[in-house]
N, C-alpha and C positions, 0 to 999 in steps of 0.2 A: 474422341469425340469432344464436340465443344461442351464447356460447362453446362449451358441450358438445357441440351439434348440430354446429357449425363445426368442431371437433377431430376428431368422428366422420366428418364428410365429408371432411375431408381426408387422413384415412388410407385412406378408399376409393378416393381417387383417386391414392394416391402410393406406397402401401406393395407390397411384392413380392408377386405374385400367388399363388403356391403356399401359401406360409406364411398370407397372408391369407385365402385360400379356406378352407383347412383350420382357420383360428381360427374363421372364421364358421360353417363348417358342422359342426363337431363337437358343439356344442351340440344344434343342430337335429336332425343325424342320430342322435344318441344318443336324443333324445326321440321322436323316429319311430321309432325302434327298439323303445323302450320302449313306445310305442303299438301297434306291431305285436305285440309280445310279449303286450300285454294282448288284442289280437284273437285269438292264437292261444290264449291261456289260456280264452277264452270257447269255442272251437272244442273245447277239451278237456272243458269243463264240459258242452258240449251233446252231445260223444262220449259221455259216461256216459248220457244218454239214450238212446241207441241210433242205428241207421243213419236212422230215419225223421226223426229230430230234424235229424241230420247234413245229408240231403238237403233237408229244408224250408231248413236257413238256406244251402247252396248256391243254391237257387233264388233268394233274395233277395240274395245276396252280389252280383251285379251292380247292383242298385239302390243298395244300401249304398255301395259304390265310385263310383258315379254321383253321389252326393249328394256324398261327402268328394273327389271330383276337381273338381267344379264349384265348390264352395265354397272349398276349399284350394288347388287348383291352378288353375283356370281364372279364376274371377272373383277369387279370391285374389291370385292372380299380377298381375291387373289392378290392383288396389288397390295393391299392394307396388312395381310399377312406377311408377306415378302419383305416389305418395308419395315413391317414390327419386329420380325426375326433378325434383320440385319441390324437394327438398332439395339435390340436385346444381346447382339453379340458385339456390340460397339463397333460396328463395322459402318461408318459414316458414308464413305466412299461408295462402297456397293449400294447402300441406301439412295445416294446422288444419282448413281447410275439408273437405278431402277426407276426413276421419274421418265426418264427418255424412253424407256422400253415401254411403261405405260402409256405415252403419248402415241407410240407406233401402234399399239394395239389398239388404241380407241380410234384411230384414223380407219386403219384396215378393217376392224369390226364394224364401224359406222357405215363406211361405204358399202361392205359386204350385205350388212344386214338391209339396208337400203335397197340393194338390187333384188335381195331375195323378196323383199316384200312386194315390190313392184312385179315379179315373177309369178308370186304365188298368189297375188290378192283376188284375182277374179275367180279361181277355184274355190278360195275359202269363203267368198262372199255368196257363193253359188251353194255352197253345202248349208249355210246359216240362214238365209231368207229368200223368199221367192217374190218378196215386195218390191217392186220397181223403183218407188220413192226412198224407200229405206236403203237399197242399194246404193243407188246414185248418192245420196248424202255422205254414207260410208265411205265410198268411193273417192270423194271430193276431200273428205278429212284425211282419210288415210295418204293420199298422195302430198297433201301439203306437209302434214305432220312428220313423215318418215323421210323426208328430203332434208329435215334437220338433225338426221341420226348422228353424223359425225359430231356434230356441236354437243348433241346429249350425251355422246359417250366419254367425249374428253372432258366435259364436266364432271360426268360421274366418278372417271378414273383419278383427275386431279384431286378431286374431294378425298377420296380413297388415300392418296399419298399423304394427305394432312392427317387422316386419321392414323394410318400407320405411324406416324412419329408422336401418335398421342395427343394431338393438337385437334380436339372436338369443337372445339369454340368456333373456329374460323368457318367451316362447312356450316354450321348451325347459322352463324350471323348472315351467311350468303343465302342460306334458304329463306330466312327473315326478310331480306332486303328483295329477294327475288319474288316472294309472296306480296310486298307491299306494291311492286310494280305490276305484277301479272293479274291481281284481282281486277283493279281498275282497267288495264289495259284490255283483258279480256272481255270484260262487259261492254266496253266501247266497242270493240271489234264485232262481238257477235250480236249485240242489242241496238247498235248504232247511234250509242250516246253522242251528245255534244256536238250534233250534226253532222259526225262521222257516217258513210254508209255502211248499213249493216252488210257484214260478211256471212252471217249465219253461223252454222256449225264450224265453217271454214276458220272463223277467227278464233276460235279456241285454239286452233293448230298452231295459226301463226303468233299467237302470243307465247305459247310453249318455246317456239325456236327463238323468238327475241330474247327472252329471259337467259335461255341457255348460252346465247351468244356474248350477252352481258357478263354471265358467271365466268366464262373462260377468260375473260380479259381481267378480272381482278382475282382470278386464282393463279394465272400465270404471273401476274405482277407482285403478289405475296410471296412465291418462291424466289422472286430476285430481290427480295428485301434483305439486308445484312443481319436482321434479328432472327431471320427464320432459321431454325435449325439444321433443315435441309435447303440446299438452293439449287436452282436449275442453271447448271453450270456448262458453257460450251465445251470444257473439257471433258465431262462426263458423257458426249454424245455418242461414243463408239457402242455399238450395239454388239451384244455377246449372245451367243445360242444358252449358255448357261443360266442368264439372267431373265431371259424369256422364260425359260424352264421353271425359274423359281416362281414365277407367276402363273403360268398356264398349267402347271402339274396340280393345282388347286383350282384354278379359274375354269379349265376346259371341264374337269369332270363335275364342277359345281354348276356349270351351265346346263347340265341335264336335267338339275332339280327343277329349275325355272320351266324349263321346256315341258316337263311333266306336268308340272302345276298349270301352266297354261293352256296344255292339252286337255286337263282336267275342266278348266274354264271355257275352253272352245267346246268341248262334248257338250258340257251345260248349254251352251249357247244353241246347239242344236236341238237338244231335248226340248229347252223351253221355248225356241221358235216354232217348234210344231205346235204349240198353243195358242200362236198368234203374236200380233205387234203388240198388242198392249201387255200382254206376259212377258214378252222380251223387255220391254220397256220398263216394266216392274222389277225385273230380276237384274236390269242395269243400275237401277236404284239402289237394291238391296246389297249388290256385290261392292257398289261404291262405298255405302255406309260400314261394310267390314272393313275396307281398306282406311277407313277413318281410324280405325281402331289399331290397325296392323301397325302404323308408324311407331307407336310405343314399343314394339318389337324390334323393328328396325333401330331405334335408338340403343335399346340394351343390347341388341346383337353385333352392331357394329363396334362396340366399346368392348365387350366379349372377345370378339376375333383379335383386336390389337393386345387386350390383357393376356390371352392365351398364347397367342404367338411370341409376344415379349419374354413369358414366363417358361414356355418350353424353350425357347432360344437360349436362355439363361440356366436350362438344366432342373427347372423347377416343375417337375411332372404332377405333383400332388397338387400343388397351389393351383396348376392349371385346371385340374378336375374340379377342384373346389370351386373356382370362378364359374365352371359349366353348370355345378348345382344352384349356386347362388343366382346366376343370371336366369336359368330355366324357371326357378320357382319365383322370380320377381315377374317375369315376362307373364305366367301363367296367372298370377295374382290380377295382374291390371287387365289383361284380356279377358279373364274371367268375369272380372265385373263389368266391364265394357259389352260383353257379349249378353251376359244377363240383362243390362239395362235395356238393349234393344230387343230381346225377346220379349221381355215384360211388356214393352210399351212401343210396340212396331209402328202403330199408326202415328204416333206422335213425332216420329223421325219419317217417316216415308211421306207424311202429308205436306212436310216443308217443300217438295220438288213437284208434286203433282197433285191434283184434285180428280182425276180419271178415276172412276170406281174400279174398272178392270185392272188398271195398273196398280192402283193401291193393294189389292187384294195379291198380286203376285209379290209385290215387294214386302207386304208385311208375312206372307208365307215363308220367304227367305229367311227372313231375320227370326221368326218363330221356331222354324225347324233346323236352323244352321247356328244361330248365334249362343244356345246353351253350349256348343263344342269349341267357341273361340279360345278357350284355355289350353287345349290341347294344341290348337294350330300356334298358339305363344311358344309352348314348350319345344316344338319341333323347328319352329322358324328360329328361335334364339340359338338351339345347339346346333343348326345348321350355320349359322355365322361364326360360332366358336369353333366349330370343327374346320372351317377355312382357315383360322389361326394357327391350328393343331396340323394343317395339312394331312388330314385324315378324312376321307369325303365318302367313304363306301356306305357306311350304314345309314348317313343321311340320304343318300342316294336311293338304298333299297326301301328306306320309309317312304320316298316320294313315289317311287314306282308302285308300292302296295296301294298308297292313296289314290293313284290313277285308277288302278284296277277294281278298287273299291266304289269310288265315285262314279266312273264311267260305265264298268261292267256292271255294277249294282243297279246304276240309273237305267241303262240299256234294258236288264232282264225285267226291271219293276215297269218300266215305261212299254217295251214292246211284248213282253211275255206276258204282263198280267193287266196292262191295260191300267197301270196306276195314275194316280193323281199328280199333279204338278208339285203338290207339298211332300209326296213320297219320294219324288225325284230330287228334292232338296234335302231330305232326312238323309239319303245315301251319301249326299256330298258332307252331311255333318259327321257320320260315321267313318268316312274317310278320313277327318281331320283326327279322330281319336286314334286311328292307326299309325297314322304319321308320328304323334307326339308320343306314344307308348313305346313303338319301336326304337325311336331316336333316343329315348331316355333310357330305355333297357340297354341299348348298345353301350351307352356311357358308363351303366355299372359294370358292364362287363369287360371295360377298361379298352375302348374303342381308340384311346388315344395313346395307349402304351408304346412306345417304339420298339 
């Protein structure tokens, strides 16, 4: 192992946990927060087009989140964990071969997801809305956005390689740079600034693909530099089933959790859609505000993934467990504060994006009834990432399944069995978050990472 790689790995194995975690998480959390701000800015841009466009974006939000969670969280976590374990075992050659395997997975998954979306798009849209104007805009947005899936996937998995080697700063810097480009580009394309013809909601999709292409170039260039602890070498191109397995044995099971999460979001879309276009647009605003807070957990979680992977690779099981508790507590603290802030002052947040009374009412209801439970979302999601580093995904997946059953099953019973209000459907979603966090934390207490 090269001296820079050895020094970085030794720090991950010996440094005090909370300062180390905060140091690693800070650039990621800041970068993910900036990216979430980009997403919220796009919601504001689309909001200027009217509630039909907001509703169309809300329909596609679960699919966009599925793409990002699968690429960045599930399979990306598998890549980060595999690279981190190889680095912890001082096996640089294996870690460099894993880069090529990550790229191969990105291409296959990216094109596969594109095909799946194109095939399933119409049936999904017909379930969630019957408004022709909303469906037309959602269809246009989806076709353009998901044509860039291979680029989105390769960006995510290459970022995960950097995180696996303990380099949190470069992916963070790249996200800052992407935001600097995407915010004005999206506004120009969506609203027609500077004399450019307005593309409407399609402009938001074009800006995402453009930034993903730019990010890929810089990520690959970084892996070709002499100073990189891991390098993209032609001599490491040979693909091996065992190295695919080291990624996929975590990435594939981890993919179940985002699918369950997005199934929950899609079910909520169906429930909320039955209350009309304004309710759907308001839910879209509320859920996007939630994902302004979640990036804090992503920043902490991807750092936990690398830390747990390196320490387990070096045989330091108890230190890995301690990382889980420190990280989960930190995530709960920050998301809890954020959740209470949006629950106590929902109109201050929601009114940024719309002044439509019915849309505001729906957004406020979501924030008031779900926001108080964000801390449990922080616990569950942070331990999900940490479990990827451990290569132990059973309990996080069980927790995600229970969340789906409570959120969708409970919401369906309330809505169709008792003719409940929209806010009661939102409450079921919040209670589902509690179950997810409690089950995952309980499993860590019972030793879910013990080999």
